[in-house]
Structures are given as structure tokens and as C-alpha cells.
C-alpha positions as CSV (number, residue, x, y, z in Angstrom):
1,M,-59.9,83.4,-69.0
2,T,-56.4,84.8,-67.9
3,L,-55.2,83.8,-64.3
4,R,-56.1,87.4,-62.7
5,A,-59.5,87.4,-64.5
6,M,-59.7,83.4,-62.4
7,L,-59.0,85.2,-59.2
8,Y,-61.9,88.1,-59.1
9,R,-65.5,86.3,-58.1
10,R,-67.0,85.4,-60.9
11,P,-70.6,86.8,-61.4
12,S,-73.2,84.2,-60.1
13,E,-70.3,82.5,-57.8
14,P,-71.6,83.1,-54.3
15,H,-70.3,83.9,-51.4
16,A,-70.9,81.2,-49.6
17,I,-72.4,77.1,-49.3
18,E,-73.8,75.5,-47.0
19,V,-73.2,72.0,-45.7
20,V,-75.7,69.6,-43.8
21,F,-73.8,67.6,-41.4
22,E,-75.9,65.4,-38.6
23,R,-78.5,67.4,-39.4
24,S,-77.1,70.7,-38.8
25,I,-75.8,73.1,-41.0
26,Y,-72.5,75.2,-41.2
27,L,-72.5,78.2,-43.5
28,V,-69.2,78.2,-45.0
29,R,-67.8,81.0,-46.3
30,L,-65.7,80.8,-49.9
31,R,-62.5,82.7,-50.7
32,R,-59.6,82.3,-54.1
33,H,-56.5,82.9,-53.3
34,R,-54.0,83.4,-55.8
35,Q,-50.9,81.1,-54.6
36,A,-53.4,78.2,-53.4
37,R,-53.4,75.0,-55.1
38,R,-55.1,73.2,-53.2
39,Y,-58.5,74.0,-51.6
40,T,-58.7,73.8,-47.9
41,L,-61.0,74.8,-44.8
42,R,-60.7,77.0,-41.7
43,I,-61.8,78.2,-38.7
44,Q,-61.8,81.3,-37.4
45,A,-61.8,81.1,-33.9
46,A,-62.8,85.4,-32.9
47,T,-65.9,84.9,-35.0
48,R,-67.3,80.9,-35.9
49,D,-66.6,81.5,-39.5
50,V,-65.6,78.4,-40.5
51,V,-63.9,79.5,-44.6
52,L,-63.4,76.9,-47.5
53,T,-59.6,78.9,-49.9
54,M,-59.8,78.2,-53.6
55,P,-57.3,77.6,-55.5
56,P,-57.5,80.7,-58.7
57,Q,-58.4,77.7,-61.1
58,G,-61.2,75.0,-58.3
59,T,-64.6,74.8,-59.6
60,V,-67.7,75.9,-56.7
61,K,-69.3,71.8,-57.2
62,E,-65.4,71.0,-55.8
63,A,-65.0,73.3,-52.7
64,R,-69.1,72.1,-52.1
65,D,-67.7,68.5,-52.4
66,F,-64.2,69.2,-50.7
67,A,-66.8,70.8,-47.6
68,E,-69.2,67.6,-47.4
69,R,-66.3,64.9,-46.8
70,H,-64.6,67.4,-44.3
71,G,-68.3,68.0,-43.2
72,G,-67.2,65.9,-39.7
73,W,-64.1,67.8,-39.3
74,I,-65.6,71.3,-39.3
75,A,-69.1,70.3,-36.7
76,A,-66.2,68.1,-34.3
77,R,-63.6,71.9,-34.5
78,M,-67.4,74.1,-33.8
79,G,-67.7,72.0,-31.6
80,R,-64.5,73.2,-29.6
81,L,-65.6,76.1,-29.9
82,P,-66.1,78.4,-26.8
83,K,-70.1,78.5,-26.4
84,P,-71.8,82.1,-27.5
85,A,-72.5,84.8,-24.5
86,P,-74.7,87.2,-25.5
87,F,-74.7,90.0,-23.9
88,A,-78.6,90.0,-21.7
89,P,-79.4,88.8,-17.6
90,G,-77.5,85.9,-16.1
91,T,-74.3,85.9,-17.6
92,V,-71.9,86.8,-16.9
93,L,-68.3,88.2,-18.3
94,P,-65.3,89.2,-17.7
95,L,-64.8,93.1,-16.2
96,R,-61.9,93.4,-15.9
97,G,-60.4,89.9,-15.6
98,T,-63.6,89.8,-12.3
99,P,-66.2,88.2,-13.3
100,H,-70.2,90.0,-12.8
101,R,-73.1,87.9,-13.6
102,I,-75.6,91.1,-16.0
103,V,-78.7,92.4,-14.4
104,H,-81.1,93.9,-15.2
105,R,-82.7,96.7,-14.1
106,R,-85.7,98.1,-16.1
107,G,-87.2,100.4,-13.9
108,A,-84.0,101.6,-12.2
109,R,-82.0,105.4,-13.5
110,G,-79.2,105.5,-15.0
111,T,-77.9,103.3,-17.8
112,V,-75.5,100.6,-16.7
113,W,-73.3,100.9,-13.6
114,T,-71.3,97.7,-10.9
115,E,-72.8,96.5,-8.3
116,T,-72.4,94.0,-5.3
117,D,-74.8,91.9,-3.5
118,E,-74.3,91.2,0.0
119,S,-73.4,87.2,-1.2
120,G,-70.2,89.3,-2.3
121,E,-70.9,88.1,-6.2
122,K,-70.1,91.4,-8.4
123,L,-73.0,92.2,-10.9
124,L,-72.6,93.7,-14.0
125,C,-76.4,96.4,-13.7
126,V,-78.1,97.3,-16.6
127,A,-81.7,100.0,-16.7
128,G,-83.9,100.5,-18.8
129,E,-85.8,98.3,-21.7
130,A,-85.2,94.8,-22.2
131,A,-84.0,95.7,-26.3
132,H,-82.0,97.6,-25.2
133,L,-80.3,96.4,-22.5
134,E,-76.8,95.0,-25.4
135,R,-76.7,98.1,-27.0
136,R,-76.6,99.7,-23.3
137,V,-73.5,96.9,-21.9
138,T,-71.0,96.9,-25.7
139,D,-71.7,100.6,-25.2
140,F,-70.2,101.0,-21.5
141,L,-68.3,98.4,-22.7
142,R,-65.8,100.8,-25.3
143,R,-66.5,103.0,-23.6
144,E,-64.6,101.5,-19.7
145,A,-62.0,99.8,-23.2
146,K,-61.3,103.5,-24.1
147,R,-61.2,105.7,-20.2
148,D,-58.7,102.3,-19.9
149,V,-56.5,102.3,-22.8
150,E,-56.2,105.5,-22.9
151,A,-54.4,106.7,-19.6
152,A,-52.3,103.7,-19.5
153,A,-51.2,104.9,-23.5
154,R,-50.9,107.8,-22.3
155,V,-48.3,106.9,-18.9
156,Y,-46.2,104.6,-21.7
157,A,-45.3,107.6,-23.6
158,D,-45.1,110.1,-21.1
159,R,-41.9,107.2,-20.4
160,L,-40.3,107.6,-23.3
161,G,-41.8,111.8,-23.9
162,L,-43.9,110.7,-27.5
163,R,-47.1,112.3,-28.1
164,I,-50.0,110.3,-29.3
165,K,-51.7,110.9,-32.5
166,R,-54.9,109.3,-32.3
167,I,-56.5,105.8,-30.2
168,T,-59.0,104.0,-31.8
169,I,-61.6,101.5,-30.2
170,R,-62.7,98.9,-32.3
171,D,-64.1,95.3,-32.2
172,Q,-61.0,93.3,-34.1
173,T,-61.0,90.6,-34.4
174,S,-57.1,89.8,-35.9
175,R,-55.1,90.9,-33.7
176,W,-56.3,93.0,-30.1
177,G,-54.1,96.4,-31.0
178,S,-52.0,98.3,-34.1
179,C,-50.1,101.0,-34.5
180,S,-49.9,103.1,-37.6
181,T,-47.0,104.8,-39.3
182,T,-49.2,108.5,-38.5
183,G,-48.9,107.6,-34.9
184,A,-52.5,106.1,-34.3
185,L,-53.5,103.0,-32.0
186,S,-55.9,101.5,-32.2
187,F,-56.9,98.1,-29.3
188,S,-59.8,96.0,-29.4
189,W,-62.5,97.0,-26.6
190,R,-62.6,93.8,-25.6
191,L,-59.7,93.3,-23.4
192,V,-61.5,95.7,-21.2
193,L,-62.9,91.6,-20.3
194,A,-59.2,91.0,-19.9
195,P,-57.5,91.6,-16.1
196,R,-55.5,94.9,-16.2
197,Y,-51.9,93.7,-16.6
198,V,-52.9,92.2,-19.9
199,L,-54.6,96.0,-21.0
200,D,-51.5,97.2,-19.9
201,Y,-49.2,95.0,-21.6
202,L,-51.1,95.9,-25.5
203,A,-51.0,99.2,-24.5
204,A,-46.9,99.2,-23.7
205,H,-46.9,97.1,-26.6
206,E,-48.5,99.2,-29.7
207,V,-47.1,102.9,-27.7
208,A,-43.5,100.7,-28.2
209,H,-44.4,101.0,-32.2
210,L,-43.9,104.1,-32.2
211,V,-40.1,103.9,-31.5
212,E,-39.9,100.6,-33.6
213,M,-42.2,99.4,-36.1
214,N,-41.4,96.6,-36.1
215,H,-40.2,93.9,-34.2
216,S,-37.1,93.3,-33.6
217,S,-34.8,93.0,-30.9
218,R,-34.1,96.2,-30.2
219,F,-38.6,96.9,-30.3
220,W,-38.3,93.7,-27.8
221,R,-36.3,95.3,-25.4
222,L,-37.6,98.5,-25.7
223,L,-41.4,97.1,-24.5
224,L,-39.8,94.4,-21.5
225,K,-37.9,97.5,-20.0
226,L,-41.7,99.3,-20.4
227,C,-44.0,96.5,-19.0
228,P,-41.7,93.9,-17.0
229,D,-44.7,91.6,-16.8
230,M,-44.8,91.0,-20.7
231,R,-43.7,87.3,-20.6
232,R,-47.5,87.0,-18.2
233,A,-50.2,88.7,-19.8
234,K,-47.9,87.4,-23.4
235,V,-48.9,83.9,-21.8
236,W,-52.8,84.5,-20.6
237,L,-53.1,85.6,-24.4
238,D,-51.9,82.5,-25.3
239,V,-54.7,80.6,-22.6
240,H,-57.8,83.0,-22.7
241,G,-57.2,85.6,-25.6
242,G,-59.8,83.5,-27.4
243,D,-62.1,83.1,-25.0
244,L,-63.2,87.0,-25.1
245,H,-64.3,87.1,-29.2
246,R,-67.0,84.6,-27.5
247,Y,-68.8,87.4,-25.6
248,G,-71.9,89.9,-26.9
249,A,-73.7,89.1,-29.9
250,R,-72.0,89.8,-33.5
251,K,-74.1,90.9,-37.0
252,D,-73.6,87.8,-39.2
253,E,-75.5,85.4,-39.3
254,P,-74.4,81.6,-37.1
255,P,-72.1,79.9,-38.8
256,A,-74.6,76.5,-37.3
257,R,-78.0,76.5,-37.5
258,R,-80.9,72.9,-36.7
259,R,-81.9,71.3,-39.9
260,P,-85.8,70.3,-39.8
261,A,-85.9,66.9,-38.6
262,A,-88.5,65.0,-41.9
263,M,-92.7,65.4,-41.2
């Protein structure tokens, strides 16, 4: 079998394996990489995925043995991740950096809105049936993110005399924003959970790429001119950015579950 052929997943090869450690079961995703020389494990904090990289000639048996030997490492790293915060009544999430508690108002008219109660606590109120609450909160945050990002990006584009072709809001896990060579910008909706100066920084960052499609010294000088608060925002993202990914449900299966006790 040629090296090129071995890089492709074999028909009978699983996409993932399960590793048991202290009665917890962890789903470990398998991937081959042509430049890998050994087996490696890493945790993708944003998606809570455990990924095992295999060399081209590696086998699933060897991968399983490697993962099982490092079950304690997987458990420890997963245990350090921020706890998931699903969109449900009682969950407190940051809206533009300010904590808001989700409150279900089943009989109320409308969809989602914010208010402040008598004690001064900020609330995110959701009307309708409980089954629709998660989707309504997600849709609301996406709309708010799009509104904030579009407003900020167009301010910076006007300063540079540029026109933005399109702005898209997504749930990106590897980056907060991106800029295409055609002038289209894309941002994570989770930026609406961060303080406004952080969202402004990311908007300025991607708009600056319309002039400098790189991270050269000229790019950073332009960005600092557009956003004098750049360093403060970068520090906030380094410290708190990963925490934004814990809010809301994800479609993937949870990476760990409890193993049933023996009868």
C-alpha cells in the first residue's frame, strides 16, 4: 500500500474510539496526518473534543492502546475545562460582558428581551414554550451579534474609505473572525458575550485585513491606529476567550459519560 493510500481512512476504520477511565467514558476522535511520526493527544477546548492524531502507518489497535494508557491525562484535562452552560432557565450568561440570568416567561408575548428586576439583576427573558427556549436564545444572540458587528465594522471601513462586501455570523471554533480575499468578513456570534471593546477590536482586526491581508508590522500599525484599545482586548481574549465556548448546546455527543455501575 502506498503512503498516499494509507493516508485515507480505511472502510472499516472507525472515526472515534471510547476510552474508559475511572467509570467515565471518553469519546476520542481519530485522525491521520501525513507528517505525524508518533501518536499524539490534544483537547480542543472550544468543542470539548479529544483528538488522537495517528501517523500514516499507524493502526487503530495501537491508537486505542495509546489512548487507554493516557486515560488519566484525558480525564484531568477534560476536568479542567469550564463547565458547559446550556441555554436553560437559571443559566447566567454574559451579554456584552454583563451577566444576565435566563428567565422563562411562558405566557408572555414576544420572543426574547432584556430587563432589570427590582434587585438590579439583569435578566434575559424568553417567551413561549420551554421546548423553544434554547433556539430562541441562540437566535437572539446571533441577531444581536450581527447588529453589533455590522455597526462596528462599517465604522472602521468608513474610516479607511472601504466597502465591505458581506458580513456573516457563524459559530466558529478555531478563530473569532476571518476576512476573505473577496472582501467578505465572518465573525463568531459568541463575540456578543464579550465586552463591547473586545468585539470592536475583532471588527477592526478583520477590516484592517481588507488593506493588509497578512499580519505584518504594517498590519499591526494600521490596527492600532483603528483600535487604540487593541492590547487590552487581546489580553481579555487570551484570558477569557475560551470561556465563551461553553455557553449553549452543541450538536456533538458529550465527550464523557458515566459508565453504569456493575450489578
